[in-house]
N, C-alpha and C positions, 0 to 999 in steps of 0.2 A: 431626058426622062423617056422611058419606053412606054408607048401607048398601046392599048389593046386594039386589035383590028376591028373594023366595023362589023363583020359577021360575028365575031366573038361577042361584041357588045349586044348585038341583036339577040344572040342565043341566050345571054344572061338575062336580058329584059324579058324574053319569052318565058324563061323559067319562072321569073317573078310573077308574070301575068297568070301563068298556070296555077301558081300557089294561091294568088288572090282569088282566082275563080273557084278553086277547090274549097277555099275557106268560106266564100260566100255561099256555095252550094251546101256546105255542111251546116252553116247557120240557118239557111232556108229549110233544110231538112229537119233540124231541131225545132224550129218555129212551127213547121207544119205538123210535126208529131205532137207538139204541145197543144196546138189548136184542135187536132183530131181527138186527143185525149179529153180535152175540155168539152168538145162537141159530143163525144160519147157519153160523158157524165151528164151533160145537159139533156140530151135526148133520152137517156136512161131515166132521168128523174121525171121527164114529161110523161112517161108511161106509168110511173108509180104514184104520182100525185093525182088527186081528184081533179076533174075539170073545173076551171075557174068559173064561178057563177057570180057575176057582178050585175046589179040592176043597172038600168039605163042611167040612173043618177045615184050617187052615193047616199047611204041610208040616213034616216032621221036621227039627229044627234040628241044626246042627253047630257045635261050639265055635270061637270065634275065638281065635287064639294071638297073644300079644304077645311080641316078642323085643327084646333090647338091640341095640347097634350093633356088637358084636364080630364077628369072623369065625373060626370059625363062630359064628352067633348063639346066645345063651343065652336059653332060655325064661324069662320073668319073670312071666307071668300067662296065665290061660285064662279067657276070658269065656264063660260058659255059662248066663246067667240064664234063657233060654227053655227050656233043658232041665229046669230045676227048677221052672218055673212050673206052677201047678196050674190046669188048665182047668176053669172052673165052668160049669154049665148056667145057662140063663136063670132058673130057679127059685132057684138058689143065690146070685144077685146081688141084693141088696135093692133095692127100688124107689127108696128114698131116694138110693142111689148113682147109679142111672140118671137120676133127675130132676136131681140136682146137676150131672152131667156135661152133660146136654142144656142146662140153663139157662145155663151159663157158656161152653160150647164151640160150641153150635149150636142156638139157641133155635127155629129153624124146621125142625128135624130131621124132624118128623113131617109137614111140609107140602111139602118139596121132593122132587125125584126124584134126589137125589145131588149136585146142584149148586144153590147158592143164587145166582141171577143178581143179585139186589139186592146181595148181599154182594160179588160179583165187581166190580160197577160201583163200589161204594164203595172196594174195594181198588185198582182201576185208577186211580181219581181220586187217592187218597192216594199211590200209587206215582208217578203222573205229576207231582204237585206236588213230591214229595221228590226226584225224579230217580233213584230206585232202588227196588228191591222191598222194601217195609217191611211190607206186609200181604198175606196170601194169600187171604183170604176163603174158607178151606177149611171144608167141612162135615165132620162126623164120618165120613161115608162116604169122603170124599177123604183124610182122615187115615189111615183104615184102609188104603186103597190105597197111600198113601205109605209107611206102615210095612211093609206086606207085599210091595209090588211095586216102586214107582218110586224109592224113596229120597227124600231131603229137599233136593235141590238147588233153589235159588231162581231158576229161569229160567222165562220165559213158556212156552217149549216144554214143559217138564216139567209145568207147571201145567195146560196144555191137555190133555195126555195123561192126567194124573191125573183131570181132570174127566170125560173121556169114559169112562175105566174105571170111575169112580164111578157114572156113569149106567148102564153095563152091569151093574154089581154090584147096583144097586137093582132091576133087572129080574129078577135071578137069586135074590137073597136078600130075606128080609123085614126090616123095620126092626128087629125084635127080635133077629134073628140078627146083623145088622150091628153093632148096639150091643153085643151079647154078645161077639162076636169082638174088637171094639175094646177093650172093658174087660179082655179076657183077654190082650191083647198089648201095650197101650200102656205106655210107660215113666213111672214115678212118681218116679224118682230113687233114689239110694242103692242101685242095683243091683236095684231092685224092678220087675219086668215083670209086668203084670197086677194086677188089683185084689186078688186073694187075697194075693199076695206083698206088696203095698203095705200092706194092713191088718195083716199080721203084722209087717212092718218098722217101721211107725210107731206102732202101737197095741197090738201083741201079741195081736190078736184075729183071728178069721176074718172074711171079707168079710160073711158073713151076720149078724154081730154088730155091724156098724158103726152108730153113732148118727148123728143128723142133723149135728151139728157136725163129727164125724169124716169123714163122707162129703163135706161141703162143703170141708174142708181138702184131702182127696185130690183132689177135682175141680179145686181151684185150682192144684194142682201141675202139671197137664198142660201148661199154656202154657210154663212154664220151670221145670223141677224144681230146678235149682240156685239160681236167683234167689229162689224162694219156699220153699226148704227150711226147715222149722221148727226144725231143729237148727242150721243156720248163721245164720239170721236170724229168730228167733221173732216179732218185731214185724211184719215184712213178711209173714210167713206168716199171722198172725192177721188182718191187714188184708185180705189176699187171701181168706181164709176168709169174712170178713164180707161181702165183695163178692159172693161166690157165694150166701150166705144171702139177701142182699137181692134178688138176681136171682131166686132161687127164689120168694120172696114176691111179687115184682112179676109173675111169670109164673103165679102161682096154684098152685104146687106145695105150699106150706105156708101155714098160717094165721099170723096176727099173733102169737098166744101162742107158737107154735113158734119163730118168728123171734126173739122176745125171749129165750126160754129158751136157744136155741142161741148167740145173741150173748153171753150172760152166761157161757157155759161156758168155763172156763180151758183152756189148752193142756196136755194131759197126754200125754206120749210114753212109749213103752216104751223100756227101756235099749237102746242100739244093740247089734246083734249083733256078736260077736267075729269079726273077719276076720283070716285068716292070710295076707293078701297080702304078697308079698315087698317090693314098693315101692308101698304103697297110694296115696300122693299122685300118683305117676307114673301108676299104672294108672287112677285116676279121671280124671286130666287127659286121658289118651289115649282113655279110654272116651267122655268128653264130646265130644271132637273127632270121633271116629268116628261117633257117633250123629248129630251135626250134619250130617255129610257123607252118610252112607249110610242113616240111619234105624235105629231100635232093632232091628227084626226081623233085618236083615241082619247087624248087629253082633253080636247075641246068638245068632244061629242060622245065620249064613251061611257059617261056616267060613273067615273071613278070616285072612290071615297078615300081621301088622303088624310092621314093622321100625322101631324107634324110635331116637332119638338118644342115649339114656342110655348113659353110659360107667360100667359098674359099679365100676371101680376108683376113678374120681373120685367117684362117688356114695357109696361107702363112706368115702372120705376126708372128704367133706363132713359126713356123719353123725357121724364120729368127732371132727371138729373142734368141732362144736357140743356134743356130750356131754362132750368133754374140758374145755371152758371153762365151760359151764353145768352144773356137776356138784354143785350143792347143792340141798337141798330149798327149794321156793318160789322158785327162780330164775325169771327171766322166760323167755319163749320166744324162739326165733330162727328167722329164715327166711334161706335162702341160695340164690342162683341163680348158676350158672356157665355162661357161653357161650364156646364156642371161637371166637375171632376169625378163625381161619384157615378155618373151615368154616361158620360161622353157625349151629352146632348148640347146642341146649340140652343140656349134657352132665351136669349135676348139679343137683339141686334138693332142698332141705329145706323142706317146706311146713308142718311142725309136728313135735312130738315124739310125739304119740299120736293116730293116725288114728281109733282106736276112740272116743276121747273127744271128738275134734273133727275133723270132715271138712273144715272150712274151710281152704283152702290159703292159708297166710300169704304164700307166695312169689308167687302169681299173683292172688289175690282180695283180699287186704288192701290198703286205701288208707290210708297213714299219712303224717304230715307229715315231709318229708325234712330239715328244718333246713338247715344250711350245705352239705349234699351237693348242694343246688341251685345253689350259687354258680358252678360251672363253666359253667352256661348263661348267667349274667350275663357271665362272662368271654368266652364265645364271641360274645355280642351286641356287647360292647365292641370286640373285635378286628375284627369285621366292619365296625364303624363307624370303624375307623382309630385307635382308642385303643390306644396301645402298652402292652405289659406293664411297661414301664419308666416310664410316667407316674406321677406321685406324687399322693397324696390325703392329706388329714388323716385320722387314725385314731381320734380321740377320739369321745366320745358326741355325738349330734346330735339336734336336734328339727327336724323338717321339717313345715311347714304344708301339709296336704292339704285338699281340699274337705270331707272327712269329719271333719276335726279334726287336731290335731297328732299326728305320728308320732314318738314318743320312742324312740330307738335307744340302748341301752346298749352301750358299747364300751370296751375298754381303751385308754387313751391311750398310744400308742407312737411319737408323733411322726409326721412325714410318712413314708408307706410307698409303695413302688412297688406296682403292681398285682400283680406276681409275688410280692412279699413278703407282701402282704395276703392272697393266696390261701393261701400256706403257713401263715400265722398265723391265718387265718380271721377277719380283722378285720371286724366288723359295721359299724363306722363307715365304712370305705372303701367297702364294697359298698352301703351305704345311699346314700352320696353318688353312687356310680357309677350306680345304677339310675335316679336322678333325671336323670342326663345321657343315658343310652341309652334310657330309657323302659321301663316294665314290659311293654308290648305286644311290644317287640323281644325281651325275655327269653323271653316265652311262645312267640314264633315260633321262637326258637332251640331251645327245649326240644322243641317239636313236631317240628321238622325233624330233630333228633338221634334221636328215638324215643319221647318221652313221648306217650301216647295218651289218658290221662285228661284230661277238660276242665279247663282252667285258668281258665275263666270268660270271659264276653264282654269284660269290662273288668278285666284283671288289676290287682291292687293292688300298689303298690311293695314291699309286704312279701314279694312273690314272690322278691325278691333274697335273702332270708334263709330261704327255704323255707316261708313262711307261705302255704299254699294253701287254697282253699275246700274241696277234697275230700281231697287227698292223692294219693300215687302208690304203685304196687306195687314190690316189689324187682325183679320181672321188667322193668318199664319202665325202672327206673334202670340195670339191667345193660345193656339194649339201647341206651340213650342213651349210656352211657359206651363201649359197644362201637364206636359211630360214631367216637369220638375215638381209640380204640385202633387202628382200621383205617385211620387217616389221613384221616378225613372221609367214609368210605363207610358209608351206612346198610345194615345187614344184615337181610334179611327172607326169609321162606320163599316160594318161587315158588308153591306150592300152599297155599291157606288152607283148611283143613278146616272150620273154624268161622268164619263171617263176622264174628262179634263179636271175633275174635282176630287181626284184621289187624295187621300189624306185628310179629308174634311171630317168634321164631327157629324154626329147624327142630326139630320134635318128632317128627314121623312122616316117615321117610325113604322108605318104600316100602310099598305095600299090594298084596297079590295075593289071588287066590281060592285055594281049597284045592288047585287043580291047578297053581298057579304062574303063572297068567296075571296080568300086571301091570295093576292097576286105577288106581293113581296112583303116580307117581314124582316125588319132590321134589328141589329143589335150592335153593341160596342165590342170592338176587338182591342185587347190590351197586349201590347208587344213590349217586352223588356228591352230597352235600348241604353239604359244607364244604371250602374250599380246603385242600389237604394241608399247605401251609405254616402256615396258621392252626391247624390241628389239631395240628401239631408244637409250635407255641408253647404251646398249652394244655397239652399233655403235659409240656413242660418245667416249666411252672408247677406242675402237679400232682405232679411228681417231688419238688419242694421240700417238699410236705406230708409226705412220708415221710422225706426226708433230714434236715430240720431244723424241721419244722412241727408241726402238731397230731397227725399220724399216725405218729410214729416207732415206735409199737408194731407197725406193719405192715411194718417193714423185714425183708425176707426174704433180704437179701444178694445181690440181683440187681436189674437195672433194673425199677422199678415206679413207677406213678403212681396217685394216688387222692385221695379227699377224705373228710374226716370230716363227720358231720352229727349235731347234737344239738338237740332242741327245747327251748324255754325252761324247761319244767317237768320235764325229764329223762324224759319219757314215751316218747320215741322216740330211738333211737341207731342211727347208720348208719356203715358204712364201705363205700364203693364204690371199687374200684380195679382196675388191670389191668397186665398185662405185655404184651409183643408177642404172646403166645400166647393168654392167657385173660383174661376180664373176670369179676369176681365181685362181687356185691352182697350185703351182710350187713345185716340189720335185727335189732335186739334190742328187745323190749318185751313188754308184757302184752296178749294179744289181746282181753281182755274190756273194755278201755277205756284211757283216758288216765291210767294209774297211774304216779306219779313213781317213778323208780328211783334213790332217793337213798341207799339202804343195801343194796346188792347186793355181796356179797364185801367189805364194809367201805368201799365207795366210791360216789360218784355216777357213774352210768353215762353217759359221753359217748361220742361216736363213736370217740375215740382210745383207749378202754379195751377193754371186752369185744368190741365189734364188730371193732375192728382186730386183736385177738388171735385171734379166730375166723378172720378173713380170712387172717392170716399162717399160722396152723396149717394151714388147708386148702391154701393155695397152695404151702407147702413140700412137702406130700405130693403134690399134683397135679403139680408140676413137678420132682419129685425125679429123674426119668429124662430130663428135657428139657434139652438143652444151653442154656447161658446165651446170650441174644441181646440186642442193644441196640435201642433205639427208633430208627426211621429218621427222623432229624431234618434230613436234607439239604434238604428242601423249605423249612425255616424260613429258610434263607439267602436265599430269594427275597424276604424282607421285611426292611426296615431301619427302625430307629427314628431319627427326626430331631426335634430341638427346633425348633419353629416358633412363629410368632405365633398366639395362640389364636383371633384373629378372621380373619386373612387366610390362615392355614395356609401362609404363605411364610416364608422365613428371617427371623428376628426382627432388628430393629434396637434400638438403645438406647432408642428412643422407644416400643416396643411395651409396653403396660402389663401384659400377661399372656402368659406363654409356656408351652407344653405340649409333651410328647413324643408325637409321632404316628407311626403305622405306615404305611409306604408300600411298595408293591411295588418291588423293585429296578429302578432306571431311571426310576421315576416320582416320585422324591422332588423337592421344590422346589429350584431353583437360583438364584432371584431373591429380592431382599430385599423386605420388606413395603413396599407403597406406600400402605397405609391410615394408618399411624401415622408421620407426617413431622413434623419440627420446625417451629415458627412461623417466618415469613419476616421479614427485617429489610431496610429500605430504606437503601441506602448513601448517606451524605451527601457533600456536596462539601467536600473538605479541601485542594484545590489552592490555593496561595497562603499557607497557614498554615505556621507553623514546624513542624518535624517533631514537637516535643513537644506542640504544640497538637493536631495531627492524631491522634497516638496516643491522647491523652486522650479525644478525641471518639469515636473508633472503639471503644475499650475500654468506654466508657459504654453502647454499644449491643450489647455482647457480641461484637464482632468482633475479630479478631486482625490487628495491623498488621505488615506485613513491608516492610522498607525496601530500596531499591536506589539506589546513588549515580549521579549524572549529572555527569560532568566537563565536559560541553559547555554546560550551562545558563549563561545569563548572569545568572540570579537570584542573590540573595545566598545564601551558604552556609547550609545548614540549612533552606532553603525547599522545600516540596513543590511540585514543578513538574508532576507527573502522578500519576494513580491508576488502579488496575484491581482490581475492577470500577469503572465510572464512576458518577457521580452518578445516583441514581434506580434503580439496579439492585436486585433483591430477592434476598437470599441467606439461607441458614440461619444461625442463631446459631452463633458459633464459626468462621464462615468467615473466610478470610484476605483482606485487602485489601492489595495491593502499592502502596507509596508510592515514587515516584521523587523523590529529594531532591538538590537542587543542592549540589555541593561547592564552588561558587564558582570553580572552575578556569576555567571558560569565560569569566569576566569579566576575566582578566589581559591586560594590554597592555604593550608595551615603550615606556618613556618615550623620546621622540625628543630628539635634540640640538637645543636651541633657543638655547643661549648664543651670543651674538654677533648673534642675529637682532633685528630690530626687534620690539618687544613685540607689536605687532599680528600680525606674521608668526608669532611664537612661539605666540601664543594659537590662531591658525588651525591650526598644526601639532599642538598638543595636542588641540584639539577634534576633529581628524581621527581620532585614535585613541581618543576617548572620554574625554579628560582635561580637566580644567578648570585654570584658572590663577589664582594669587593674586599680586598685584604688591606688591613692597616697594621703594620708591624709595631709591636710594643715590646719594650725590653721587660722581661719578666724572668723570674727564677725558674718558671716552668720550662720544660724542654722546648727546644726550638720547634716551631711549626704547630704548636698546640693552640687551639682556639680558646682564647681567654674569655671572650664575650661576643654577643651577636646583636644586631639591630636590623629588623625588628626581633623582639625576643621570641623565644620558642612559644608556640601556641597562638601566635598572632595570625589573623586572617588577612591575607594580602593578595593582590592580583598576581595572577600567573605572570612570570617574567620580571617580577619585582627583584631588585638587587638587594641582597642581605649583606650588610657590612659586618665583616668578621675582624675582630681584634686578635691578631696572631702573635704569639710569643716568639721573640727572636732568640730566646734562651737566656741563662744567667750570664752575667758579665764575667770574663776571665781575668783573675788577679795575678800579676807578675811579682815573684818574691826575689828581692835582691840580697845577695850575701855580701856583707861588708868585711873585708879582710883588713884587719888592722896590721899595720907594720909591727914588726917586733920592736920591742923596746921600750 
């Protein structure tokens, strides 16, 4: 092997080093240019904005009032967390709390001047890559400005203004004062604003008494108080706390032994404070949306007037329906969501039975397996692909081979079922077979389009047809998806989204004003067509069958209604989601703490058709008691027709099509021609001309053809002889085709025997030959001249077949007499 010389290798390495150095210089140049541009924008804005004028302490707060949707509105809550916050001095906030917040929220806090340019560059890059604002790069100073002044809208314009004001604030206040004000005003969740309220809320101690592990947990809450709540999700909260502790160690705030000791500390929380909120789950939901839109300071101290979508009459009906059905000790919990289809408003919500014991909102935050309540999305996908609700499928158990292994689906054998019948009876066997035909991706897309917002996975599994999901869905999502069906295919969403993480939600906040009545936000429903109204009507018709004669008869409320039951395999989740032309309501029943089977609740196994359907019916009867009965608008369903077609060509089937299905077609677009794919085999017609009719028929029948005869009186062929055929020899026809045979009757061969008696036999023969007859001579001795025809048979005038032989009696002439002369002798 030839090796390169050492100098050559060094020259090659040198070239690579020069390339690397040039690349690094280029990257540095680009980064410097970007920072210079940002700096120019930043300092340009500092000259255009007015000088920041903040008091030495943030202003006197005014309570925010929350109202229902009635007229005149009824006050349901007053948010005044900032009025009750206790402002601590710098000496009263422990250093461990300061260090924890700086470590996790802004590790360069003591080095920047209010804006961290490197963090901004990093955020700009991530936002550009994602196509939306996902990271803000905000410093603690910027967060203080956001909470106190600008609000929390995620726009580049607001972020730039926030950055400039942060820069001005750093020139006015010291780092210690900025951090102190931030810790006194920032929201820690559960209504706790400021570190003192947070310490008391979560641990029952004053801020000055916080330990390292407690301070780390509180610091970890700041990014997302609801997501990292130790009461809602202890494991996630501990993981976040440990992340903060590790950051503190990496940045030199704590020693190794302190880290290990804090990591080993268990989570010990103070009992939650008793709250006398009128509608605690509603108030917390509205509070979270307001904070996401306006920031904690404005919400808790800005004197907002908030008008919500809650209907107190329906809310009370929902709460009564749940407590009426789940009325025994150790009963499972229930969640209920009701959306008004006419307005797109969330009008009633039961998020749990005890907010003091569990702040987790089962209606909006829980993600549970929906079971068969997901089948309508399979039905929608099938109809969109043209599969008729009257198409039939086998209903029995089935095993389907998947790349991951066999999928065994248990199902009651009920014989062939139409898709409509299978929906009413919730046949797993039918829907397992159906999803393999339409594809799980199409089912997921149908669910997304109707209103499901939780991820169903990059590659959905066929088990999605039976509600087997990777994560699960919330009752709110299910209600919104079914609302799309109830509205005739229009997806209902709020025009103004107060919390970006809640896109696709119904209207919850109708209007927000300041304390003087100036409107800050006005909301409305947005209707987006996502499904053909005729297909939506067909789905509704199928779901009506669930209540009238299917698995959901307990949900019968004596008026038009449609819905679907859902039960998971181990009875850990039970659903009923249904709607009338006015309201859609989703009910979930289960144990919040986990997948606990409900096999002995009120003496029965809880399926969707039991307790959930009963709760649904109880609520809907109350909710619609004063509403006139109305029918579903199904006129659009007539735009679609079901036609039996060939499964392959989708044209009208022939007797040769091996498989036929019922397909859905828009009126006027149904097929009118027969299938050209499945045609019979061709047969070559043989020659049968010249054969007797019996021989011809036998030959044709042997080839699967049908002989049809027609007489020919003009033929000169013998009677019964085939003289012509149609189709002719060599033609190709389908088996069973007809071949017409022209058969001679022999009539065309008849001639009239001429009179030949008296004629010379030669002349007689010529006369007979002239008409196609032959002659047979019989000699007769007669006195007539020899050769004379004495008689004929047949006689003259007789009609005989051509070629017939005529017997001629021919004279042989008179007999010759010999005369003898006798000579007598003389004498």
